[in-house]
C-alpha positions as a Markdown table, in Angstrom:
| # | Residue | x | y | z |
|---|---|---|---|---|
| 1 | Met | 20.5 | -36.0 | -40.8 |
| 2 | Ala | 17.4 | -33.7 | -40.2 |
| 3 | Glu | 17.8 | -32.2 | -43.7 |
| 4 | Glu | 18.1 | -35.7 | -45.2 |
| 5 | Ala | 14.7 | -36.7 | -43.5 |
| 6 | Ala | 13.0 | -33.5 | -44.6 |
| 7 | Lys | 13.9 | -33.9 | -48.2 |
| 8 | Thr | 12.6 | -37.5 | -48.1 |
| 9 | Leu | 9.3 | -36.4 | -46.4 |
| 10 | Glu | 9.1 | -33.8 | -49.2 |
| 11 | Lys | 9.3 | -36.5 | -51.9 |
| 12 | Val | 6.6 | -38.5 | -49.9 |
| 13 | Leu | 4.4 | -35.5 | -49.8 |
| 14 | Asp | 4.8 | -34.8 | -53.5 |
| 15 | Ser | 3.7 | -38.3 | -54.5 |
| 16 | Leu | 0.3 | -38.0 | -52.6 |
| 17 | Gln | -2.8 | -37.6 | -54.7 |
| 18 | Pro | -3.1 | -33.9 | -55.6 |
| 19 | Tyr | -6.5 | -33.3 | -54.1 |
| 20 | Pro | -7.4 | -29.8 | -53.7 |
| 21 | Glu | -7.7 | -28.2 | -50.0 |
| 22 | Met | -6.9 | -31.6 | -48.3 |
| 23 | Gln | -7.3 | -31.7 | -44.5 |
| 24 | Leu | -4.2 | -33.1 | -42.8 |
| 25 | Leu | -3.8 | -34.3 | -39.2 |
| 26 | Leu | -0.4 | -33.9 | -37.5 |
| 27 | Phe | 0.5 | -35.2 | -34.0 |
| 28 | Ser | 3.6 | -33.7 | -32.6 |
| 29 | Gly | 5.2 | -32.4 | -29.4 |
| 30 | Arg | 7.9 | -30.2 | -31.0 |
| 31 | Trp | 8.4 | -28.1 | -34.2 |
| 32 | Gly | 11.3 | -29.3 | -36.2 |
| 33 | Pro | 12.3 | -29.8 | -39.8 |
| 34 | Leu | 9.7 | -32.5 | -40.4 |
| 35 | Glu | 6.8 | -30.3 | -39.1 |
| 36 | Thr | 8.2 | -27.3 | -41.2 |
| 37 | Thr | 8.2 | -29.3 | -44.4 |
| 38 | Leu | 4.7 | -30.5 | -43.9 |
| 39 | Leu | 3.5 | -26.9 | -43.3 |
| 40 | Arg | 5.4 | -25.5 | -46.4 |
| 41 | Phe | 3.7 | -28.4 | -48.4 |
| 42 | Ala | 0.2 | -27.3 | -47.0 |
| 43 | Glu | 0.9 | -23.7 | -47.7 |
| 44 | Arg | 2.1 | -24.1 | -51.3 |
| 45 | Glu | -0.9 | -26.5 | -52.2 |
| 46 | Gly | -3.7 | -24.8 | -50.2 |
| 47 | His | -4.1 | -27.7 | -47.6 |
| 48 | Thr | -4.9 | -27.3 | -44.0 |
| 49 | Ile | -3.3 | -29.0 | -41.0 |
| 50 | Leu | -4.9 | -29.7 | -37.7 |
| 51 | Leu | -2.0 | -30.0 | -35.2 |
| 52 | Tyr | -2.7 | -32.2 | -32.1 |
| 53 | Thr | -0.2 | -30.7 | -29.6 |
| 54 | Leu | 1.5 | -33.4 | -27.4 |
| 55 | Ser | 3.2 | -30.6 | -25.4 |
| 56 | Glu | 1.6 | -27.4 | -24.4 |
| 57 | Glu | 4.8 | -25.7 | -24.5 |
| 58 | Leu | 4.8 | -26.3 | -28.2 |
| 59 | Val | 1.8 | -23.9 | -28.6 |
| 60 | Thr | 3.8 | -20.8 | -27.8 |
| 61 | Arg | 6.4 | -21.6 | -30.5 |
| 62 | Leu | 4.1 | -22.5 | -33.5 |
| 63 | Pro | 4.7 | -20.6 | -36.7 |
| 64 | Asp | 2.0 | -18.1 | -37.6 |
| 65 | Ser | 0.1 | -19.7 | -40.7 |
| 66 | Thr | -3.5 | -19.6 | -41.8 |
| 67 | Gln | -3.1 | -23.1 | -42.9 |
| 68 | Leu | -2.2 | -24.3 | -39.2 |
| 69 | Lys | -4.7 | -24.9 | -36.7 |
| 70 | His | -4.0 | -26.6 | -33.3 |
| 71 | Arg | -5.7 | -28.5 | -30.6 |
| 72 | Ser | -4.3 | -30.2 | -27.4 |
| 73 | Tyr | -4.1 | -34.0 | -27.4 |
| 74 | Arg | -6.4 | -35.8 | -25.1 |
| 75 | Ile | -5.8 | -39.5 | -24.4 |
| 76 | Glu | -9.5 | -39.9 | -23.4 |
| 77 | Gln | -10.8 | -38.5 | -26.8 |
| 78 | Pro | -12.6 | -41.4 | -28.5 |
| 79 | Arg | -11.6 | -40.5 | -32.1 |
| 80 | Tyr | -10.2 | -37.7 | -34.2 |
| 81 | Asn | -12.8 | -36.9 | -36.6 |
| 82 | Leu | -13.9 | -33.6 | -35.2 |
| 83 | Arg | -17.2 | -32.4 | -36.3 |
| 84 | Gly | -17.6 | -35.3 | -38.6 |
| 85 | Arg | -14.6 | -34.2 | -40.8 |
| 86 | Leu | -12.5 | -36.7 | -42.4 |
| 87 | Tyr | -8.8 | -36.1 | -42.9 |
| 88 | Asn | -7.0 | -37.1 | -46.1 |
| 89 | His | -3.8 | -38.0 | -44.2 |
| 90 | Ala | -2.6 | -38.3 | -40.7 |
| 91 | Phe | 1.2 | -37.7 | -39.7 |
| 92 | Val | 2.5 | -38.8 | -36.3 |
| 93 | Phe | 6.0 | -37.3 | -35.8 |
| 94 | Asp | 6.2 | -38.0 | -31.9 |
| 95 | Thr | 5.4 | -40.9 | -29.6 |
| 96 | Val | 1.8 | -40.7 | -28.8 |
| 97 | Pro | 0.9 | -41.2 | -25.0 |
| 98 | Asp | -1.6 | -44.1 | -25.9 |
| 99 | Thr | -1.3 | -47.7 | -26.7 |
| 100 | Pro | -0.4 | -48.4 | -30.4 |
| 101 | Glu | -3.7 | -50.4 | -30.7 |
| 102 | Ser | -5.9 | -47.7 | -29.2 |
| 103 | Phe | -4.4 | -45.0 | -31.1 |
| 104 | Ala | -4.6 | -46.8 | -34.4 |
| 105 | Arg | -8.3 | -47.6 | -33.9 |
| 106 | Lys | -9.1 | -43.9 | -32.8 |
| 107 | Ile | -7.4 | -42.3 | -35.6 |
| 108 | Tyr | -8.9 | -44.7 | -38.1 |
| 109 | Thr | -12.4 | -43.1 | -37.8 |
| 110 | Gly | -10.9 | -39.7 | -38.8 |
| 111 | Ile | -9.1 | -40.6 | -42.0 |
| 112 | Ala | -10.8 | -40.7 | -45.3 |
| 113 | Asn | -11.3 | -43.8 | -47.3 |
| 114 | Ala | -7.9 | -44.5 | -48.8 |
| 115 | Gly | -6.3 | -42.0 | -46.7 |
| 116 | Gly | -2.9 | -42.4 | -45.4 |
| 117 | Leu | -1.3 | -42.9 | -42.0 |
| 118 | Tyr | 2.3 | -41.8 | -41.5 |
| 119 | Leu | 4.1 | -42.9 | -38.4 |
| 120 | Leu | 7.6 | -41.5 | -37.7 |
| 121 | Leu | 9.6 | -44.3 | -36.0 |
| 122 | Lys | 13.1 | -43.5 | -34.4 |
| 123 | Gly | 15.9 | -45.5 | -33.1 |
| 124 | Glu | 14.5 | -48.5 | -31.1 |
| 125 | Glu | 11.0 | -47.9 | -32.5 |
| 126 | Ala | 12.4 | -48.2 | -36.1 |
| 127 | Glu | 13.7 | -51.6 | -35.2 |
| 128 | Asn | 10.3 | -52.6 | -34.0 |
| 129 | Ala | 8.4 | -51.5 | -37.1 |
| 130 | Ala | 7.1 | -54.9 | -37.7 |
| 131 | Arg | 5.0 | -54.8 | -34.4 |
| 132 | Trp | 3.5 | -51.4 | -35.6 |
| 133 | Glu | 2.7 | -53.1 | -39.1 |
| 134 | Arg | 0.8 | -55.9 | -37.1 |
| 135 | Val | -1.0 | -53.5 | -35.2 |
| 136 | Leu | -2.0 | -51.4 | -38.3 |
| 137 | Leu | -3.2 | -54.5 | -40.0 |
| 138 | Gly | -5.3 | -55.6 | -37.0 |
| 139 | Ser | -6.8 | -52.2 | -37.1 |
| 140 | Asn | -7.9 | -52.5 | -40.7 |
| 141 | Tyr | -5.1 | -50.7 | -42.5 |
| 142 | Val | -3.5 | -52.1 | -45.4 |
| 143 | Ala | -0.3 | -51.8 | -47.6 |
| 144 | Ala | 2.1 | -51.0 | -44.5 |
| 145 | Asn | 5.4 | -49.8 | -46.1 |
| 146 | Pro | 8.5 | -48.5 | -44.2 |
| 147 | Ile | 10.1 | -45.6 | -45.8 |
| 148 | Gly | 13.7 | -44.7 | -44.8 |
| 149 | Leu | 14.1 | -41.1 | -43.9 |
| 150 | Asp | 17.8 | -41.5 | -42.8 |
| 151 | Asp | 19.8 | -44.0 | -41.0 |
| 152 | Arg | 18.0 | -43.7 | -37.7 |
| 153 | Gln | 14.4 | -43.0 | -38.8 |
| 154 | Ile | 11.7 | -44.6 | -40.8 |
| 155 | Leu | 8.3 | -43.3 | -41.9 |
| 156 | Leu | 5.9 | -46.2 | -41.6 |
| 157 | Ser | 3.0 | -45.6 | -44.1 |
| 158 | Ala | -0.3 | -47.5 | -44.2 |
| 159 | Arg | -3.7 | -46.9 | -46.0 |
| 160 | Lys | -7.2 | -47.0 | -44.7 |
| 161 | Met | -9.1 | -48.9 | -47.4 |
| 162 | His | -12.8 | -48.1 | -48.4 |
| 163 | Gly | -15.2 | -50.6 | -46.7 |
| 164 | Trp | -12.7 | -52.3 | -44.5 |
| 165 | Gly | -13.9 | -52.7 | -41.0 |
| 166 | Gly | -15.8 | -49.6 | -40.5 |
């Protein structure tokens, strides 16, 4: 199953607009096939990933790559555009320890206009994708679209549109 999900993610990544030197956000508490696929994409295309680690244990197991930076996730952080940098896309591959509404608003300020947000929803979360879609629409994202990664996981994608709510 993990291979199928990684192959589908690779197709999603290949469909992104080919901007040079994109800045990508990644929220994860583990390092698995999806994270590896994202890192390979970044290395191949010359993009940079800022990983917000959701597990301090993960830091000791990160691959050695100049394309990967990491920072600990802090729930009290008001937004994710560090030093005013805007990220082209944000990938959330784990359950974030924050309310969906709060997280969607915080991350909105860190994504560039027309940038994408990609939420991995597994098992029961995938069955409740409609709730996440409502949260994203209420937080000024548009074009929410579920992408089936395998029979137990979906990647919910949405866009931040220029001039919408901030």
